[in-house]
Every structure is written in C-alpha cells, then in structure tokens.
PLY file of the C-alpha trace (Angstrom):
ply
format ascii 1.0
element vertex 380
property float x
property float y
property float z
element edge 379
property int vertex1
property int vertex2
end_header
36.76 18.94 15.43
37.02 22.72 14.64
40.77 22.37 13.91
40.05 19.38 11.53
37.34 21.53 9.63
39.73 24.52 9.33
42.62 22.20 8.03
40.21 20.57 5.48
38.88 23.94 4.33
42.47 25.54 4.14
43.72 22.45 2.29
40.80 22.61 -0.07
41.50 26.41 -0.90
45.09 25.73 -1.18
44.51 22.83 -3.71
42.09 25.21 -5.70
44.86 27.79 -5.58
47.31 25.34 -6.95
44.99 24.21 -9.65
44.44 27.77 -10.62
48.22 28.30 -10.75
48.47 25.25 -12.93
45.94 26.50 -15.16
47.50 29.79 -15.41
51.02 28.24 -16.09
49.46 25.85 -18.54
47.63 28.82 -20.39
50.78 30.95 -20.45
52.70 28.00 -21.80
50.13 27.31 -24.31
49.84 30.98 -25.30
53.60 31.11 -25.78
53.52 27.94 -28.05
50.59 29.37 -29.97
52.71 32.46 -30.30
55.74 30.53 -31.39
53.52 28.65 -33.98
52.06 31.90 -35.08
55.58 33.13 -35.68
56.26 29.95 -37.62
53.05 30.47 -39.75
54.16 33.88 -40.51
57.49 32.54 -41.34
56.14 30.07 -43.73
53.96 32.68 -45.26
57.02 34.77 -45.87
58.82 31.87 -47.30
55.86 31.29 -49.77
55.76 34.96 -50.59
59.40 35.09 -51.08
59.21 32.04 -53.43
56.31 33.51 -55.34
57.86 36.92 -55.69
61.04 35.23 -57.22
58.60 33.47 -59.68
56.90 36.68 -60.37
60.33 38.68 -61.06
61.49 35.69 -63.11
58.40 35.73 -65.40
58.40 39.40 -65.60
62.19 39.47 -66.69
61.78 36.71 -69.15
58.73 38.83 -70.80
60.96 41.98 -70.81
63.81 39.93 -72.30
61.64 38.19 -74.99
60.39 41.92 -75.97
63.89 43.25 -76.02
65.14 40.29 -78.26
62.29 41.08 -80.62
62.60 44.83 -80.52
65.91 45.93 -79.25
64.09 48.55 -77.27
66.43 49.81 -74.61
63.40 50.17 -72.20
62.78 46.61 -72.45
66.44 45.90 -71.67
65.96 48.10 -68.50
62.95 46.45 -67.61
64.30 42.86 -67.61
67.46 43.92 -65.84
65.39 45.55 -63.19
63.26 42.31 -62.81
66.33 40.09 -62.67
67.85 42.32 -60.21
64.91 42.27 -57.99
64.70 38.33 -58.35
68.34 38.22 -57.22
67.70 40.47 -54.23
64.53 38.48 -53.38
66.47 35.17 -53.60
69.19 36.59 -51.11
66.46 37.32 -48.76
64.86 33.98 -49.13
68.33 32.25 -48.57
68.76 34.38 -45.29
65.21 33.75 -44.01
65.59 29.89 -44.43
69.26 29.60 -43.47
68.40 27.47 -40.56
65.73 25.59 -42.09
65.67 21.96 -43.67
64.24 23.23 -46.85
67.17 25.91 -47.34
68.58 23.30 -49.87
65.56 23.87 -52.15
66.34 27.74 -52.30
70.19 26.68 -52.92
69.14 24.64 -55.93
66.73 27.48 -56.90
69.64 29.92 -56.76
71.72 27.62 -59.08
68.89 27.33 -61.53
68.35 31.09 -61.55
72.10 31.59 -62.04
71.99 29.32 -65.07
69.03 31.17 -66.44
70.65 34.59 -66.08
73.88 33.27 -67.78
71.65 31.90 -70.47
69.75 35.29 -70.92
73.22 36.99 -71.15
74.14 34.77 -74.03
70.77 35.67 -75.89
71.55 39.33 -75.28
75.08 39.05 -76.72
73.58 37.20 -79.78
71.00 39.79 -80.21
73.54 42.46 -80.06
75.75 40.82 -82.54
73.44 39.00 -84.91
70.31 40.65 -84.31
66.95 38.64 -83.92
68.39 35.66 -86.14
71.38 35.64 -84.00
69.26 35.45 -80.93
67.23 32.76 -82.39
70.18 30.72 -83.41
71.69 31.13 -79.86
68.43 29.82 -78.36
68.27 26.78 -80.71
72.02 26.06 -79.89
71.36 25.77 -76.09
67.83 23.99 -75.84
68.67 23.29 -72.03
69.35 26.89 -71.27
65.86 27.70 -70.81
65.22 26.51 -67.31
62.03 28.50 -66.49
59.93 25.37 -66.37
62.24 23.76 -63.97
62.34 26.94 -61.86
58.73 26.93 -61.64
58.50 23.29 -60.68
60.94 23.89 -58.02
59.08 26.92 -56.72
55.96 24.90 -56.79
57.53 22.15 -54.76
58.62 24.61 -52.33
55.03 26.20 -52.12
53.80 22.70 -51.68
56.25 21.96 -48.82
55.30 25.24 -47.15
51.54 24.55 -47.44
52.09 21.04 -45.88
54.00 22.67 -43.03
51.15 25.27 -42.73
48.58 22.44 -42.49
50.61 20.56 -39.84
51.23 23.80 -37.88
47.59 24.57 -38.22
46.62 21.08 -36.67
49.09 21.75 -33.96
47.72 24.99 -33.23
44.02 23.43 -33.13
45.41 20.68 -30.77
46.97 23.21 -28.55
43.91 25.23 -28.43
41.95 22.25 -27.60
44.54 21.38 -25.05
44.37 24.71 -23.46
40.47 24.52 -23.45
40.58 21.13 -21.81
43.00 22.25 -19.07
40.98 25.30 -18.41
37.72 23.54 -18.46
39.01 20.71 -16.42
40.49 23.04 -13.88
37.38 25.13 -13.63
35.16 22.03 -13.02
37.49 20.50 -10.61
37.79 23.99 -8.53
33.88 24.21 -8.92
33.66 20.56 -7.23
36.33 21.53 -4.63
34.12 24.73 -3.95
31.07 22.76 -3.42
32.79 20.43 -1.32
34.15 23.25 0.81
30.94 24.91 1.19
29.40 21.45 2.13
32.14 21.14 4.74
31.47 24.64 6.17
27.79 24.06 6.11
28.10 20.74 7.83
30.43 22.47 10.29
28.02 25.14 11.04
25.17 22.72 11.37
27.13 20.78 13.85
27.87 23.88 15.89
24.21 24.78 15.95
23.51 21.41 17.20
26.34 21.71 19.83
24.95 25.08 20.80
21.47 23.79 21.10
22.74 20.75 23.22
24.88 23.23 25.31
21.72 25.51 25.88
19.72 22.58 26.91
22.50 21.32 29.19
22.83 24.88 30.59
19.10 25.03 31.34
19.10 21.47 32.91
22.10 22.56 35.00
20.35 25.80 35.90
17.27 23.85 36.89
19.35 21.51 38.88
21.28 24.49 40.57
18.01 26.00 41.40
16.68 22.60 42.87
19.84 22.16 44.84
19.80 25.71 45.93
16.34 25.31 47.20
17.24 22.14 49.02
20.29 23.90 50.53
17.95 26.66 51.66
15.74 24.34 53.06
18.57 22.35 54.78
20.02 25.63 56.07
16.76 26.70 57.41
16.47 23.06 59.07
19.89 23.34 60.45
19.38 26.85 61.83
16.30 25.45 63.39
18.03 22.49 64.68
21.01 24.73 65.99
18.31 27.02 67.61
16.67 24.06 69.23
20.01 22.53 70.30
21.21 25.93 71.65
17.86 26.09 73.62
18.69 22.42 74.89
22.16 23.42 75.79
20.73 26.48 77.61
18.03 24.33 79.34
20.69 21.81 80.25
23.05 24.65 81.44
20.25 26.05 83.47
19.39 22.57 84.69
22.99 22.00 85.76
22.92 25.33 87.48
19.75 24.31 89.19
20.98 20.93 90.16
24.29 22.78 91.68
22.04 25.14 93.47
19.95 22.37 94.88
23.02 20.33 95.77
24.76 23.28 97.31
21.58 24.17 99.28
21.17 20.78 100.74
22.23 20.86 104.40
23.60 17.24 104.17
27.15 16.64 102.97
27.25 15.39 99.49
30.23 13.63 98.11
30.46 12.53 94.40
33.07 9.67 94.17
34.41 7.50 91.45
34.33 3.75 91.42
37.69 3.79 93.17
36.32 6.08 95.81
38.13 9.12 94.76
36.32 12.39 95.64
35.35 14.49 92.37
32.98 16.96 93.98
31.53 18.08 97.32
29.03 20.55 98.40
29.41 23.55 100.83
27.97 21.49 103.80
31.15 19.45 103.74
33.18 22.32 104.28
30.87 23.79 107.10
30.61 20.36 108.89
34.31 19.02 108.55
36.12 22.19 107.90
37.77 20.58 104.95
38.20 22.80 101.95
37.13 21.30 98.71
40.88 21.28 97.37
41.78 19.38 100.42
39.33 16.55 99.39
39.11 16.60 95.65
41.02 13.65 93.98
41.50 12.14 97.47
39.82 8.96 98.81
36.56 9.38 100.63
37.96 7.34 103.51
40.08 10.43 104.36
37.00 12.03 105.74
34.38 9.21 106.12
35.32 6.13 108.09
33.05 3.08 108.24
32.52 0.68 111.11
35.01 -2.06 111.02
32.17 -4.68 111.15
32.77 -6.43 107.70
35.67 -7.85 105.60
35.25 -5.29 102.89
34.25 -1.90 102.26
30.46 -1.84 101.83
30.62 1.36 99.36
32.98 -0.46 96.96
30.78 -3.70 97.15
27.65 -1.66 96.42
29.33 0.18 93.55
30.53 -3.16 92.08
27.10 -4.73 92.37
25.22 -1.53 91.37
22.88 -1.31 94.27
22.16 1.52 96.83
22.97 1.76 100.44
20.61 3.37 102.89
21.07 4.70 106.43
24.67 3.18 106.99
26.43 4.39 109.95
29.81 6.11 109.78
32.18 8.83 111.34
33.24 12.07 109.65
36.81 12.98 110.55
37.03 16.67 110.82
40.15 18.83 109.79
40.92 19.62 113.32
40.88 15.85 114.20
37.49 15.44 115.84
34.77 12.94 114.85
31.33 13.31 114.02
28.70 10.32 114.05
26.83 10.20 110.87
24.44 8.23 108.68
25.08 7.90 104.79
23.26 6.98 101.80
24.80 5.72 98.40
23.26 6.05 95.13
25.36 4.56 92.10
25.91 6.75 88.90
25.53 4.95 85.57
26.90 5.74 82.14
25.43 3.58 79.24
24.32 0.96 81.95
27.96 1.04 83.45
28.74 1.97 87.25
31.16 4.95 86.97
30.81 6.34 90.35
28.33 7.06 93.13
26.78 10.01 95.15
27.26 9.71 98.88
25.09 11.79 101.12
25.98 12.20 104.71
23.91 13.69 107.50
24.73 14.00 111.27
23.43 11.27 113.68
22.06 12.32 117.21
21.33 8.84 118.20
23.53 6.37 120.20
27.15 6.74 119.09
28.44 4.19 116.51
31.03 1.71 117.24
34.51 3.18 116.84
36.30 2.09 113.83
39.27 -0.13 114.38
0 1
1 2
2 3
3 4
4 5
5 6
6 7
7 8
8 9
9 10
10 11
11 12
12 13
13 14
14 15
15 16
16 17
17 18
18 19
19 20
20 21
21 22
22 23
23 24
24 25
25 26
26 27
27 28
28 29
29 30
30 31
31 32
32 33
33 34
34 35
35 36
36 37
37 38
38 39
39 40
40 41
41 42
42 43
43 44
44 45
45 46
46 47
47 48
48 49
49 50
50 51
51 52
52 53
53 54
54 55
55 56
56 57
57 58
58 59
59 60
60 61
61 62
62 63
63 64
64 65
65 66
66 67
67 68
68 69
69 70
70 71
71 72
72 73
73 74
74 75
75 76
76 77
77 78
78 79
79 80
80 81
81 82
82 83
83 84
84 85
85 86
86 87
87 88
88 89
89 90
90 91
91 92
92 93
93 94
94 95
95 96
96 97
97 98
98 99
99 100
100 101
101 102
102 103
103 104
104 105
105 106
106 107
107 108
108 109
109 110
110 111
111 112
112 113
113 114
114 115
115 116
116 117
117 118
118 119
119 120
120 121
121 122
122 123
123 124
124 125
125 126
126 127
127 128
128 129
129 130
130 131
131 132
132 133
133 134
134 135
135 136
136 137
137 138
138 139
139 140
140 141
141 142
142 143
143 144
144 145
145 146
146 147
147 148
148 149
149 150
150 151
151 152
152 153
153 154
154 155
155 156
156 157
157 158
158 159
159 160
160 161
161 162
162 163
163 164
164 165
165 166
166 167
167 168
168 169
169 170
170 171
171 172
172 173
173 174
174 175
175 176
176 177
177 178
178 179
179 180
180 181
181 182
182 183
183 184
184 185
185 186
186 187
187 188
188 189
189 190
190 191
191 192
192 193
193 194
194 195
195 196
196 197
197 198
198 199
199 200
200 201
201 202
202 203
203 204
204 205
205 206
206 207
207 208
208 209
209 210
210 211
211 212
212 213
213 214
214 215
215 216
216 217
217 218
218 219
219 220
220 221
221 222
222 223
223 224
224 225
225 226
226 227
227 228
228 229
229 230
230 231
231 232
232 233
233 234
234 235
235 236
236 237
237 238
238 239
239 240
240 241
241 242
242 243
243 244
244 245
245 246
246 247
247 248
248 249
249 250
250 251
251 252
252 253
253 254
254 255
255 256
256 257
257 258
258 259
259 260
260 261
261 262
262 263
263 264
264 265
265 266
266 267
267 268
268 269
269 270
270 271
271 272
272 273
273 274
274 275
275 276
276 277
277 278
278 279
279 280
280 281
281 282
282 283
283 284
284 285
285 286
286 287
287 288
288 289
289 290
290 291
291 292
292 293
293 294
294 295
295 296
296 297
297 298
298 299
299 300
300 301
301 302
302 303
303 304
304 305
305 306
306 307
307 308
308 309
309 310
310 311
311 312
312 313
313 314
314 315
315 316
316 317
317 318
318 319
319 320
320 321
321 322
322 323
323 324
324 325
325 326
326 327
327 328
328 329
329 330
330 331
331 332
332 333
333 334
334 335
335 336
336 337
337 338
338 339
339 340
340 341
341 342
342 343
343 344
344 345
345 346
346 347
347 348
348 349
349 350
350 351
351 352
352 353
353 354
354 355
355 356
356 357
357 358
358 359
359 360
360 361
361 362
362 363
363 364
364 365
365 366
366 367
367 368
368 369
369 370
370 371
371 372
372 373
373 374
374 375
375 376
376 377
377 378
378 379
C-alpha cells in the first residue's frame, strides 16, 4: 500500500512537472511568435513610413519645382533637387526593405512612376531654361500625362491601405496568440492545482490510513500484551503446580525407595529362606538365610530353577508350585527338601504367594523354613 501511494504521488508530481514544462515551452513559443509578430508590425510601420516619406519628398520637390518654374530662383532649384534626391534614396530603402515581400511589386511600380515624374520635371526645367515661364507652360501643356503625382499618391495610398490591412491582421493574430497563451497558462495552472489537491488528498488519506493502522497495531499489541501476561501467569501457575507435583513425586519416590529398603531389610532379616521366582520357576532373588542354610551363594542360584535347591515329594503328577501359579492360588505348609551346596538335604516346609501385575500372575514368593518333625518322603 505504501509503495502504491508513493508511486501515485510521484506520478502526480511528475505529471505536474510535465505540465509546467509544457506551459513554459508554450509560453516561450508564444513569446517568440509575439516577438516575430512585433518585428513584422515594426516592419509594416517602417514600410508605411517609407511610403509616406516618399510622398512627402515628392510633394516637397513638386512645390519647390513649381516655385522654380515661376521665379527661376536657384534656391528653389536646389530645394527640389534635394527633395527629389531624398525621395529617390527613400525609394531605394523601401525597395530593399520589401525585397522579399509580396507587395514589392507595388514599390517597383512606384519606382517607375517616380522615374517618369522626374523625367517630366527635367523636361519642364529645360523648357524653363530655354523659353522662360511661357516655355515651361507650353511644355506642361504638351505633355498632359507627364504629371503623374495623382497616380503616385494613389499608389502610395494603396500601399498604406495594404499595410494597414496587414497591421489589422497581425494585430488579430497577436490577440489570438495572447489569448492562446493565457488559455494555456490558465489551463495548466488549473490542472496543476487540481492535481495538487488530488495529491494532497492522497497523502492525507494515506496518513489517515497509517494512523488507523497504527491504532489497530497498538490495540493488537495491547491485546497481545494482555494475552502474554495471562499466559505468563498461567505458565507461572503451571510451573508452581509442576514444582509441587515434582516435589510430591520426589517425596513419593523417596518414600517408595525407603519402603523398598525397608522391605529389603525386612526380607533380609527373616530367618526363613525366601525365594522370588518367575512363573517358569526361575529364581530372581533370595535372602541371606538361603546362603546361611544351603550354603549356596546368590550368584549360584539367580536365573536357575528353584528345583535346583528345593525338591518336592514325588506324590503327584505335576509340580504343585507350577499348578498354583497357573491357577493364582497360595500354597501353605507344603513339605519339601532343600539340597545344600555340599550335597546334604534339609527337610523343610514351604509356602507360596503368587505375585500379580495388572491382575496377571508374573511369579511368586516362596518362603521355606526348616522342619523338625518326621522326615518327609524322599523324592523319587
């Protein structure tokens, strides 16, 4: 989620940056176009000024020419020559300025008209010098089309009208360009403002989500802490109970060990011979009385059959000890003979108590005591 918000915000700011770059490029391009149009406007004004200057010099020269034809004053002659010279120079400038323009042909036509007009004035001047004022008048009457001032004025007026039309056209283009620039700038600013508001909303929403997540995490941590404390208390309680149980079990084991030792002491202190046998009549344990009476060492008897040391009378088809163990019953005061290690015999009486484990007979305890009554029947 964090990465998505970061990508969106970065994307929005990148888009805003691109819009700003676009606005800057559009503004620079429009400014350059406005500059170009301003240059064209200046150029148009220069053309108009050149045309008007040509007309001014023409009328100035014609006035000086008329004065010279009437008075013959050399100063008037100098004035019209200076005016005509300035007009020709201004014409050359206009031709150079409009060399690449479509209306350059208008100035070419104007040059031809001015050339004809100058030639006509030269004819008048020669007539004045040769025939005086009357000669000049007759020369003027002889060439009625030589006076082309009105046509020159008309052509200059046409040029001015064309330039005024271009000025109006370029003014409209400048206004349209300015409006386009304003539209681009305003649109870009509005779009950037909307994107900025949207980015702010995304950031605010992300911060709100983070606060909610932080609150939820705090609640979860609090619940987890409570559960940990509860579980810790349960573990402490269980540990205490386990310690108590272990202590009681240790006491039980100690008590059982003491009981076993007591039982061992009791069994060992019995003067009767004690044999612990398995269900197969193999000896697993004897008390010291067995060694004292029969002279057999415990290692001589352990894992051996009890019949090696205790022989029963041959008065039945089966060993009564085996029958008693199979049936789970006791035997009391049964006669037998103990064979000593030296080969002697001792008449005895024995008792049998079965040993049980989960209600199953696993062996028995045979207690044997010497018998001082009549000797029992010899085995075999």
